N, CA, C and O of each residue as an XYZ file, in Angstrom:
300
protein
N      16.707     -5.724     17.785
C      15.894     -6.469     17.109
C      16.227     -7.755     16.769
O      17.399     -7.824     16.397
N      15.587     -8.892     16.755
C      15.877    -10.149     16.421
C      15.083    -10.678     15.354
O      13.914    -10.322     15.203
N      15.729    -11.628     14.495
C      14.892    -12.236     13.212
C      14.326    -11.207     12.349
O      13.123    -11.237     12.088
N      15.097    -10.289     11.879
C      14.672     -9.187     10.895
C      14.686     -9.740      9.492
O      15.418    -10.638      9.078
N      13.676     -9.004      8.756
C      13.656     -8.980      7.334
C      13.766     -7.649      6.713
O      13.143     -6.703      7.194
N      14.485     -7.518      5.719
C      14.609     -6.251      5.012
C      13.710     -6.437      3.725
O      14.104     -7.289      2.928
N      12.629     -5.794      3.440
C      11.596     -5.945      2.261
C      11.728     -5.021      1.444
O      11.536     -3.868      1.830
N      12.054     -5.260      0.242
C      12.007     -4.071     -0.812
C      10.668     -3.865     -1.621
O      10.305     -4.672     -2.476
N      10.129     -3.001     -1.371
C       8.808     -2.857     -2.159
C       8.659     -2.197     -3.540
O       8.938     -1.005     -3.668
N       8.211     -2.963     -4.612
C       8.370     -2.403     -5.893
C       6.985     -1.739     -6.474
O       6.950     -1.027     -7.478
N       5.872     -2.086     -5.687
C       4.660     -1.520     -5.980
C       4.485     -0.203     -5.169
O       3.841     -0.181     -4.120
N       5.059      0.840     -5.677
C       5.190      2.279     -4.864
C       3.671      2.752     -5.307
O       3.388      3.869     -4.874
N       2.906      2.276     -5.889
C       1.516      2.726     -6.457
C       0.637      2.629     -5.214
O      -0.154      3.514     -4.888
N       0.840      1.437     -4.510
C      -0.116      0.994     -3.413
C      -0.113      1.960     -2.238
O       0.873      2.695     -2.178
N      -1.052      2.093     -1.281
C      -1.000      2.719     -0.218
C       0.027      2.116      0.782
O       0.136      0.894      0.887
N       0.823      3.025      1.557
C       1.812      2.719      2.525
C       1.346      1.642      3.274
O       2.071      0.646      3.270
N       0.248      1.595      3.958
C      -0.239      0.811      5.066
C      -0.352     -0.798      4.483
O       0.010     -1.837      5.035
N      -0.978     -0.596      3.193
C      -1.104     -1.741      2.482
C       0.273     -2.718      2.104
O       0.405     -3.941      2.141
N       1.232     -1.623      1.725
C       2.530     -2.447      1.566
C       2.972     -2.991      2.593
O       3.460     -4.118      2.504
N       2.903     -2.251      3.945
C       3.514     -2.897      5.117
C       2.787     -4.018      5.323
O       3.356     -5.018      5.761
N       1.480     -4.029      5.056
C       0.823     -5.266      5.348
C       1.411     -6.667      4.555
O       1.744     -7.715      5.109
N       1.433     -6.396      3.234
C       2.098     -7.254      2.443
C       3.281     -7.690      3.041
O       3.269     -8.867      3.401
N       4.409     -6.980      3.262
C       5.538     -7.073      3.838
C       5.552     -7.897      5.149
O       6.532     -8.603      5.387
N       4.785     -7.855      5.781
C       4.284     -8.618      7.084
C       4.084     -9.752      6.916
O       4.693    -10.649      7.499
N       2.966     -9.949      5.877
C       2.688    -11.483      5.395
C       3.711    -12.128      4.793
O       3.739    -13.359      4.801
N       4.537    -11.502      4.284
C       5.964    -12.217      3.790
C       6.894    -12.736      4.816
O       7.472    -13.822      4.769
N       6.978    -11.827      5.766
C       7.678    -12.163      7.339
C       7.186    -13.364      7.650
O       7.874    -14.385      7.662
N       5.624    -13.307      7.996
C       4.892    -14.592      8.663
C       5.147    -15.894      7.833
O       5.304    -16.998      8.352
N       5.169    -15.679      6.659
C       5.351    -17.050      5.859
C       6.757    -17.463      5.910
O       6.933    -18.677      5.809
N       7.798    -16.727      6.045
C       8.899    -17.085      6.057
C       9.193    -17.598      7.693
O       9.720    -18.692      7.893
N       8.885    -16.894      8.573
C       9.059    -17.068     10.015
C       8.079    -17.707     10.809
O       8.439    -18.108     11.915
N       6.865    -17.882     10.442
C       5.988    -18.569     11.105
C       5.167    -17.810     12.280
O       4.378    -18.268     13.106
N       5.672    -16.371     12.046
C       4.792    -15.424     13.106
C       4.885    -13.850     12.564
O       5.664    -13.405     11.721
N       3.967    -13.225     13.222
C       3.835    -11.761     12.709
C       5.033    -11.081     13.187
O       5.691    -11.481     14.148
N       5.304    -10.040     12.494
C       6.412     -8.948     13.022
C       5.582     -8.065     14.076
O       4.387     -7.774     14.028
N       6.605     -7.695     15.110
C       6.138     -6.687     15.851
C       6.299     -5.291     15.641
O       5.534     -4.464     16.137
N       7.282     -4.999     14.913
C       7.934     -3.488     14.689
C       8.138     -3.586     13.069
O       8.330     -4.658     12.494
N       8.079     -2.511     12.513
C       8.303     -2.089     11.026
C       9.026     -0.991     11.052
O       8.465     -0.099     11.688
N      10.368     -0.611     10.477
C      10.968      0.366     10.490
C      10.882      1.001      9.083
O      11.269      0.312      8.139
N      10.361      2.383      8.824
C      10.345      3.065      7.695
C      11.293      4.130      7.428
O      11.826      4.582      8.441
N      11.650      4.662      6.290
C      12.084      6.059      6.101
C      11.361      6.971      6.672
O      10.147      6.822      6.535
N      11.805      8.093      7.417
C      10.839      9.076      8.048
C       9.857      9.711      7.223
O       8.768     10.059      7.680
N      10.260      9.913      5.774
C       9.201     10.594      4.854
C       8.340      9.962      4.747
O       7.312     10.618      4.581
N       8.161      8.568      4.758
C       7.140      7.517      4.410
C       6.076      7.580      5.725
O       4.955      7.080      5.639
N       6.481      8.146      6.757
C       5.733      7.705      7.940
C       4.738      8.918      8.223
O       3.791      8.727      8.986
N       4.903      9.978      7.714
C       3.600     10.849      7.804
C       2.469     10.343      6.997
O       2.527      9.817      5.886
N       1.226     10.631      7.872
C      -0.010     10.290      7.515
C      -0.313      8.677      7.652
O      -1.329      8.183      7.165
N       0.580      7.980      8.298
C       0.240      6.523      8.400
C      -0.495      6.232      9.367
O       0.016      6.624     10.416
N      -1.552      5.677      9.526
C      -2.440      5.324     10.642
C      -1.953      3.974     11.171
O      -1.322      3.146     10.513
N      -2.355      3.858     12.524
C      -1.861      2.919     13.359
C      -2.291      1.512     12.599
O      -3.391      1.318     12.082
N      -1.280      0.646     12.638
C      -1.251     -0.756     12.128
C      -1.752     -1.936     13.116
O      -1.128     -2.276     14.122
N      -2.684     -2.376     12.784
C      -2.807     -3.730     13.943
C      -1.779     -4.678     14.468
O      -1.230     -5.449     13.681
N      -1.463     -4.678     15.794
C      -0.292     -5.488     16.101
C       1.039     -5.279     15.538
O       1.928     -6.102     15.322
N       1.005     -4.043     15.348
C       2.612     -3.882     14.710
C       2.845     -2.480     14.886
O       2.088     -1.626     14.426
N       4.180     -2.155     15.736
C       4.443     -0.800     15.835
C       5.241     -0.129     14.431
O       5.959     -0.836     13.723
N       5.051      1.020     14.210
C       5.846      1.503     12.979
C       6.737      2.620     13.460
O       6.297      3.603     14.055
N       7.948      2.435     13.190
C       9.149      3.748     13.690
C       9.885      3.811     12.266
O      10.059      3.022     11.338
N      10.230      5.136     12.551
C      10.807      5.965     11.520
C      12.410      5.804     11.759
O      12.846      6.058     12.881
N      13.308      5.381     10.709
C      14.470      5.232     10.790
C      15.482      5.880      9.276
O      15.350      5.404      8.149
N      16.171      6.699      9.527
C      16.821      7.401      8.557
C      17.672      6.545      7.554
O      17.874      6.854      6.380
N      18.191      5.299      8.260
C      18.853      4.311      7.348
C      18.139      3.458      6.572
O      18.715      2.621      5.876
N      16.760      3.581      6.606
C      15.943      2.690      5.668
C      15.719      3.482      4.641
O      15.306      4.625      4.836
N      15.934      3.044      3.491
C      15.531      3.787      2.098
C      14.013      3.977      1.890
O      13.261      3.302      2.593
N      13.627      4.620      1.214
C      11.939      5.090      1.186
C      11.055      4.003      0.475
O       9.827      4.017      0.559
N      11.786      3.030     -0.254
C      11.095      1.842     -0.794
C      11.250      0.440     -0.085
O      10.837     -0.641     -0.505
N      11.881      0.678      0.991
C      12.392     -0.711      1.959
C      11.686     -0.619      3.399
O      11.475      0.455      3.962
N      11.379     -1.756      3.878
C      10.647     -1.912      5.176
C      11.606     -2.926      5.986
O      11.973     -3.997      5.502
N      11.959     -2.490      7.229
C      12.669     -3.560      7.864
C      11.690     -4.248      9.043
O      11.241     -3.534      9.940
N      11.469     -5.302      8.997
C      10.300     -5.748      9.806
C      11.181     -6.797     10.726
O      12.223     -7.303     10.312
N      10.662     -7.035     11.934
C      11.125     -7.896     12.813
C      10.403     -8.145     14.177
O       9.207     -7.864     14.253
N      11.052     -8.648     15.241
C      10.630     -8.868     16.633
C      11.421     -7.695     17.573
O      12.464     -7.170     17.183
N      10.950     -7.450     18.521
C      11.762     -6.615     19.644
C      12.814     -7.684     20.204
O      12.643     -8.903     20.217
N      13.706     -7.128     20.570
C      15.084     -7.861     21.044
C      14.606     -8.188     22.384
O      14.136     -7.237     23.009
N      14.624     -9.371     22.985
C      14.465     -9.522     24.346
C      12.858    -10.191     24.542
O      12.429    -10.365     25.682
N      12.243    -10.452     23.648
C      10.947    -11.122     23.748
C      10.730    -12.429     23.513
O       9.597    -12.897     23.625
């Protein structure tokens, strides 16, 4: 991954998809483009619907209240 952003979400009451989209908006404000991938803790990925223009992947190194957003390497 290149140009990543580790985003800590404090509003755990919101739906997961909404929280990821808020994190993606923060990424876009900082870097001027939308992220292509978002890594979440495996326990958070269950029941998550597909997000537009972003792939969501599980990674055990990510904490449940964090998202790691970025671009695929080599693009």
